[in-house]
N, C-alpha and C positions, 0 to 999 in steps of 0.2 A: 569404672570410676571416673570421674572429671580428674578429680586430684591427683596427682601422680609424686606427690612426697607425702612422709607422715604430717597430719593435720591435726588440730585439736580438734576432739570430737564434739558436736554440736555447735560449732559458732554459726552465729546467724549473720545475715545481712545485714550492711550496714550504709546507710546513708554516703559514709567518706570512702566508702569501698567501690573502687571501678569491676567491670566485670570479669577481668582477669582475676583481679583478686578474689573473688567470689568464686571463681572457678579451683583458684589453691584452698578455698576454705570448704570447698563444698566435698562431701565422701558418698554422693551418688548422683547419678542422674537427676532422679526427684527432687534432692536437695539444689542442684544446680538450677532445675529450672524454678523451683520455688524461688529462690534468689534472682534470678533474674524479672521473674514479675514481680515481684517486689519492687528491684533497681527500675523497672521502667512503668512503675506505678499503674498496673496494669490489674482491670476487675478480675474477680473470680475466674475460674474457669468449671467450676464445678457444681456452680445453679445457674437459675434460668436468669435470672436478675442478672447474675453478672454477666451471661454470655448478650443479654440485652444491651448493654453497657458498652460492650465490646462490638458488637453490630453498629452501634450508632457514633462509635469514634473510630471506627475500623481504618479511614484511611490514615488516620495520626499515627495510629497503633503501627500498621503496617511499614509504611514510612521509618519509623524510629526503629524498629527491629532490623528492615533491610541494610539502613544506613548503617546500624551495628555489625550487621555481619557481613557486610564488603570493609568495613574499616578493621575490622578484629585478624589479627592473625594467629590468633587462639583457637585451634579447633576444638576445643572442649568448650569455647563460647559460640562456636558456629552450631555445634552439636546441642547446645543448650537452647539456643533460637530455634533450631529445627523440632527440638522438643513441644517448644511454646505453640509451633504452629501444629505441631503434631494434637496437642489437645485441642487446641481449637477445630480440629477437622472432626471431632465429635460431633458438631453441630451442621449439617449437610449444606445451610447458605455460606456459611462461614469457610467451607469446605470449598466451595464453587469460586467464592471471593477470590481465595487464596490461589486457588487454580489459575483464575483469569489473571492476576498479578504475574505469573510467573514462578511463583514458589519451588516447582518443582526442581526450576535451574538452582536452587540453593542446595537441594536436597544432595542430587547428583552426586557431588563432586566430595562428598563424605561418604560414598560407597566406597571409594578408592583408600580410605586411608582405615587401617583395621580398628583403630581406638572407635572410630565413630559410627561403621559400616552398621552393625546390626541396628542401631538408634535409627539412621536413615531408611535401612529395610523396613522397621516398624513401622514409622512415618508412612511411608510408601503403601506399606499395605491397610493402614487403618483408612487410608486417604482413597483408595482406591475399592474398600469393602465392600461400599453401599454406592458409590460413586453413578451418576446417569452413564450413558452410553459414549457422548462426547468424551467427558473426563476419563474414562477408561482407554478408548481407543488411542486419544493425543497421547495418555502416558507410556501405552504402550509402544508408539513410535519413537519416546524419547529416552525410554528407561529399560528397552529391551537389550540393547549392547551392552551397558554395564551392568546387567545384570546376569547376563551370559558370563561375564568374565568374572564376576564372585563365584559365579558355581565352579569355574575353571579353578579360578586361582584358591580358593578354599574347601576342596573337596570333603573336608571332613569337619567342617565346623558344621555340627546340626539345625544351629539357630538360622544361619545362613542359607542354608538348604532348601530349611521350611518355607524361611519368610522369599525369598527366590522365585519358588513354586508358586506361593500364594498370589502374590502379586501380577506374575506371567497369566495364572490363569485366570484371576480377576480381570485382566485389559484385555486379553486377546478375546474373552470366550465372549466378550460383551460385545462382540460384532457377528456372533453367531442368531441365527434363530433356532425357535426350541425344536426342528427339526434337524438343526446342525448345518445349516446350509449360510453362506457370508451375505450380509446384509450391503457392505462397501466392498466391492468387489476389488477397489485399486487398493485395498489393506493388504489382501493376499500377495499384491508385486513389492509392496514396499516393507513387508516383514520377511525377516527369510524363514519362514516358518518350518520347512525340513530341517533347518541348521538347528531352531530352538526345540524341535523333537528330538531330533539324536540328543542334543546335549543334555534336555532334561533323562532320557533314558538312560546317558551314560552316568549323569549324578546318581540317579538313582539304584544302579546296578554299581557304582562304585564307593558308594557309601558303605563305610562301615557297619552302620547300623540304620536300620528303619522301623523304628519303635515310636516314631511319632506319628498318629493316624493323619494329622493335618497335612504332613510333608507327602505321604503316599496318594492321600487323597485330593489332593491338587497336582500334584504331578501323572494322575491315572485322569483325572477331567482333561486335563491339557491334550493328554497324547490321545484321548477316546474322542475328542472334539474334534481332533486335528485327520481324523482319517478319511474323512471326503475331503479333502484338498491335499494332503501329503501321502505319498508312497512310501508306506511302514518300512524300516528295514527288519528283517528278521526278529531280530532280540525287543523291537517294541511291540510288532504284532503278538511274541510271545508271554510279553508283558500284559497284555488284554488277554490273554487266553487262560495265562495262569490266575488271572485277575478273577475269573470266575469262579474260584473256589477258594475266593476272599473271605477276611472273617465278617464283613456285614451285609447286609443285603443290596443296600443302595449301592455300596463298591460293586457287587457283582452285577447289577444292573447297569452301571454306569460302562462295566467294562464290554458287556454284552449288547449294549445299544452303539458301543463305538464300534465293533465287530459287524454288527450289521452297516453302519453308514459304509464301511469298508468299501463295499460292496454294491453300492448304490449305481456307479457308473457301468461297471462292466454288468449289471443283473438284465434279464427281461422278465417282463409280465407271463402270468401263467394266461394263456388264452383259453384255456380248457376245453381243445378241440377235442374232435373223436375221428377215426378213421373207420368209417363205418364197413366201406369194401374191404378195406384189411382184416377186421374183425370175423366180414363173412367166411375170406378165405383161411383166417386162422382155425376157423369149426369147421370147415367143409372138408378137411384134408389140404387142401391144396399149397397149406405152407405148414415147414416142418413146427410139433410142437413140442418148446422144450419138457422133458420130465417131467421137472421140479415143478414149473408152472401149471402144466396143468394137473399135475397131483393136486395140488394147493386148492386149484378151483373144485376137484372133483372131488375132495373132501369137505371142502366148506357147502356144495351142493350147486352144480351147474346153473340149475336152474335160479338159484337165486344170485347168483353173478350179474354184474352191471354189463357182460357183453351179451350174455343170453338175452336180457331182459331188451334191450338195443335192437337185438333182430329179430328177437318174437314182436317187441313194438311196432319195428316198420312194417312187419309184416300185417298185423292187424289194422296198421293206421293205412297203411295201401287196402284191405278187404275194404276196409268203414269207408273210404273215399270212393270206393268202385259201386259200393251201396248205396250210396248218397244220392250217385248219379240217378239210379232207377226207383229208386222211393223217394226220394227231396224229401226224407225224415229229417230236418237238422235238428232237432230235439233227441232224437238217437244217437246220430251222429255226433252230438256233442256230449251227452253221457259217456260215450266209448273213448272218445280222446280224454275225458275227464282222468279215467283209469288208466289212458298210457300218462298222462301226465305225472300222477300220481306216482308212478313206478320207477322211475331213474329221471335225471337231471336233462338227457338227450334221447327221449323215446323214440324219435323219428328222425327223420331230414325232408326236409319243405320240398315241393314239388309245387306243380301247376298243370292244368291242363290247356292246349294253347288253340283250343275252340271253345263255343260258349257249348255248356251241358245244360244249360237250364237252371243254373244254381246262378245265386246273386256275388259270387266270387268266383274267380280261376285260379289264383293261387291258393293252394290247400290251407296254408298258417290263418290267411283270411276271412278263414270260415269261423274263426271263433268268436268274433264278435256277433255273428249272424246265430252263431249256435246258440251263444247265451243268451241273445235276446228271445232265442224259442223256448230254451227252459224257463224263461223269466216268467214268461207267457200263460205257462202252466198254471203259475199261480202256486205252486207248491213250496210254504214256505223251507220244509229241510231240503229242498233243491236249491236255494240262493245262493249257498259257499258253492256250488257246484256251476252257478254261472259266474259267478268272482272267480275263482280260477280261471275259466278259460280269457276272462279279460285280464289278469293278470299277466298270464301267460301270453297272451298278445302283445300288451305294453313292452314285457320283459324281450321278447325277440324284436320288438320294433327299437327297441335301448330309448324306452320311453322310461326311464326309472322315476322323475320326480311323481310323474301321474300314477306307477303304480305306486309309490310309498304312500299318495295319498289316499289311493283307491284302497289300499290294505288298511290304513289306519281306520277308515270309515267302516271297513268291514268289520275290522275288531270292536267297535264301540256297539254294533249290532247282535255279532256274536264273540264273546272275548275266548270261544275254545276256538279259534278258526285256526289250525294252524298251519295252514297256507298264507294264511296272513302275517304271520310270524316270522315264517320263512321270508317275503319278501321282505319283511323290515333288516332281516340280518343284513341284507344285501346293500344298506346304505353307505353312506361314506362316512356316519355319526357312530363312532366305536361304543360307547356309552349306550345309546338306542339300540344296536344289533344285540351287544350282550343281553342286555333287558329280554329283548325281544328271543332269543335262543333258548334261553332260562325257561322263560314263560311258555314257549313254543314247545318243550322235551315236557311239559306237565298238561298239557292238551290230552284229551278223549283217544285212545288208540282205537284204529280202524281203519280199514281198505280207502276209507273216503276223507280220510282225516292224518291223524299221524299214522303214518304207515312205516316201515323201515325207510325206504327212499327220505320221507323227511327227517326221520328221527338222526339217521345219520348226517343228513345236510344240519340238524341243527347241532349236534356235538361237533362236525369239524369246525364248523362257523363262529361255535362257543369258545371252543380252543385255540382258533387264530385272533379273535377278539380279545380274549382274557389276556392271551400272552402279551399284545401289545398297550392295554391299559396297564398290565403288571408293570413293564418298562415304563410308561408314563409316571404311573403315577407314585414309582419307587425312586425316582429322580425328580421328583415334584417339592419345588423350592419351598413350601409350606411342613416336608414330612417332620421338621424338629419342633415343630409347635403343636400339630396333633395329630401326631402318630399316623401319617397316611400311609407309611412305610406299612403299618398293619396290614391297610386294606389291599396295597401291592402286593404282601406276601399271599392273601385272602384269593386276589386273581392267580396268582403263582399257582396255588393249593387246586382251585377248581379248574384251570386251565390241563393238569396233571392230570385230574379225575376223569373228565371228560376224554382226554385224549388217551388215556389207558384203555377206558371203556371201547372208544372207537376204533382202535388197534386191535382188541380182542374180538368184536363183534362184526365189524366192517368187512365187506369182500375184499377178496386180496388182489381185484381187479378194479377197486375203487379208486377214482381219480387222485381222491386227496388223502389217501394212506400215503405218499411222500411227502405231503407239509405237514401233515398232522405229527410224523412220524420225526421231521427235524423240530418240531416245538416242542417234543416230547424229551429229544434228547438233551435241547438246550436246556430247555425249563429243569432237567433233571441235572444237569450241572450246578445252575446257580440256587439249587434248594436244598444243597448239601446231602443229597441221597449217596447212600452208597454205589461207588463205582469202579470199575478194574482201572489197572493203573494206565492201561492200553488201550481202555474204552471198547471193550469189546462186549457191548451190550445187545441184548436181544433185539430192542427197537432200531437200531444200525444194523441188523439182518430185515428186519422189518422194512426199513428204507432201501436196501439192496434190492432186495426182491419185487419192491413196486415200483424202481426204475427198471427191472427187467421186463417186468411185466408189461409198462407202459409203452418199450421198444417193443415188443413182440406184438403187441395190437396196432403197431403202426404211427406212433405219438412220441417222438422224440421228447426225452424230460427236460422242460425247458430248465433253461440257468435262471431261476430264480435266483432270489435276493437270501430268503431262507437258504436254501441249497446248499449257493455258496458260502453263507456264512457257518454252517454245519461243516463245509467239507472240510474248510480252512482249521477250524477247531479241534477236530478228528486229527486233521496231518498234523498239526504242530502242539498236539496234547502233553505229549510225554516230554518232547524239548523244553515245553514251556514251563511244566513241572520242577524240571531237572535245573531249570535255570533261575526261576523268580519263586518257588514255592516256599524256601527257607526262608528267605527274605520277606515276603509277604505273611509270611505266619508268625515273626516277631512283631507284628503291629500289634500294638497298646492301645486300647480304646480307654479314654481316661474321663470322660464327660458321660451324664446320664444319656444323651440323645445317642452319642453311638453306642454305647452298651446293649442299649435296649435295641437300635436296631441289628446288632449282631445275633439277637437270640430269636428262637423260631419259636412263633405264637401256640399258643396250644389249639388243638383242634376246636373246641369251645371258642374261643376268640374268632378263629377265621371262620366259622358258620356264623358266627354272630357278625362280624363285619361286613361278610358279604351278602348275609341277609337285611342288614339295614340297607345296604348299597342297592341292593335288587327293590326294595321297598320304597326309595326315595325316586321321586318323580323328578328332581333339577339336580345337575353335577354342580356342584359349589367348591368352592376353594382354590380355584385357579389363580395363582399370583402374578405380579409382574416381575417376575424376576428376568434375567438378562437370558434367559435358554440354556439349553443341554442341563436342564435339570440343576443348576445351582445357584442359590441365592445367599447373600451374605448380610441379612437382617441380623444375625447373629452375633455380629462383632468382627471382629479384625481377621478371621479365619484361621486362628493359628493358636498351637498351644504350647508356643515357648513361653519361656520368663520374658516378661516385660520389660525394656529398660525404660519405659516410660509408663508410667500408673496411670491409665484413663479412668476418671471415676464415673460413675452408673448415674450421670444425672439423671433425671426424671425431667423428658424433653417430649411434649406433645409431636407425633409422627404424623406427617402426609397421609390424609386420605387415600392418595393414590398410590404413591409408589413409595410409603411408606419408611421416609427418609426422617430421622430427627432433626429438629431447631426450635431454638427460641422465637425465632421470627416468622411463623408460619401466617397465612393472612388466612382468614375466617371467612367461611362461606357466608356472603349478604343474604342469602335466604333463609338459615337455619342456624346460622352461626355456631353450628357442632364441627361442622366437616372442616379442615383445615389442608392449609396448599404450600408447597414452596414457593409457586409462582402461578401465571395464568393457564401457562402450558398443563401443568397438572390439573387443574381443576376444569379444565376442557376436555382432556382426556379423561377424567371421571366422569364426565357431565349425564354420561348414556347409564350410568347406574344408579348414581346418586341422585339424578333426578325423581326417581321413584319414593324417596324416601324424604327428599327435600321438597319434593311438589306442595305437599298440604301444608307446609310450614310459611311458607312465602307469603 
């Protein structure tokens, strides 16, 4: 409240009163700001017309406000002027102009004054909410130290905590790409990131009440965003682990994504290697067989296990090549090789003849294109797929993935029931295309020359990993509060869990992907709120343990993949994390409709509808232009605290590219419908906009 002494209620501003007199008569910040607006004869800040007038008179208005700020010794007047700036920040272009003039230097001193602290914090929160990358990064450099001081000096003020975390999250994460890496590496050196993470963790831990969703959400956002750049202390790691059982889907996904990023640097790729000599020794009695592993394979059926398929496949491959030397029948050789390719991922190891044997190849796998040509020469339409399989396998062996994708797409146009073509598409870099291909592939006709056990398990394991990745991407999508994309994210989780459980129930115990699928099932079970034991003694973890032992026995060290390290961290810390953070996170209240919706579990019918609609859609839409790390702030200033300054919901046009609101956007010269902040936004949007605008120019 600006006034510090009893005043007559309802006193209005008068031309005869100076700013300090107005402060004496105002009973709230709102009254103070309104009175100063009248005193300085400012246009309305709640209408487009008023904002346009402010634009046209900006230089004079700012000069007048700055002079009064510097002249006045009254903190109430200074706070009122900052309140006027806050209202002006509702217009993105005005906000940028204010920032360029250095108005932040007028805001920061007010952070040290208890009377004006939260007013100044709200100004910074609103200014940075939808600001561009440059504004946010520069704000991070100038405001981080005073914000950390606020957290230290006022640990029990919930509004201070909420607004401070909001500003830090807005500013620092602006420098992050969607995958969490730093765009400007210098910022990592200029900001004390470890100190900030520790301060935020301490503030959350020591806060007497964590009911505000915005407080916890922004705190988690920052900590999760920093896992790739800062070595977290145990308490911060525990915060993310405990957050996996948090109140809403977006929150849980953010925590899991942060834990994934924590292990980027120390993880290794799964090279999907096999050790055939070791496998042969394991089953020839030359290597001791652990009883429980051999028993698991015998129960499943040794001839159905991957190891025996590889041993038998190599023998059949050798026999087929020897036969080809004598009969030169590439057609028969090709049909034999196709059957082996459809048995397992690594059905044979390559070899070669060191001398000319009268065939158009020496390296055995170089026979595939020649065999494919021989099959096509027969002219049997029913065998066209067999020739394509040989060509596709050859391209994969030689790592010509782009050519393989193009060929698979062409083959599927000819035969939409071609399972191997869908399998090839699941191996591409695009998660959306891959998941659609896996789901369609699982619906292909079953048969030894189409969808056999090998391809079915490959489709299932690819569907699990791709849906898991898409779940995390979608649940953190900046547009989630606008179009309920979180529900699609939940559908991806449900899909991955369903396919993962089927895979673990039906796949051979020595399948190389049991390890990865078991990890996905453990992690997605955690964030899906399915019942779990306090110490995580889940059957899927036993599957994971057995799969790792199986891999070691068969001669392949289980790789330290990102998902494996993430799972191990969570399992190791789960009990301690629950003890430290579960009660605090459980007290968070969801106050707005979007938060409440995202905390619910959609019905099975809705999940099926969401996924079916997505699978039927040939194009992926709705990728926003947020600043990465799954957090966008078009929804307001990003806090739930009572606002010292009421910002009117002025109806302003929004930039067609960055979605920032302003009364002074530039119309597209071609269609006069799209509007932009400046030439930069227009240029960045042109690739998409020209599709709609071209016919109107």
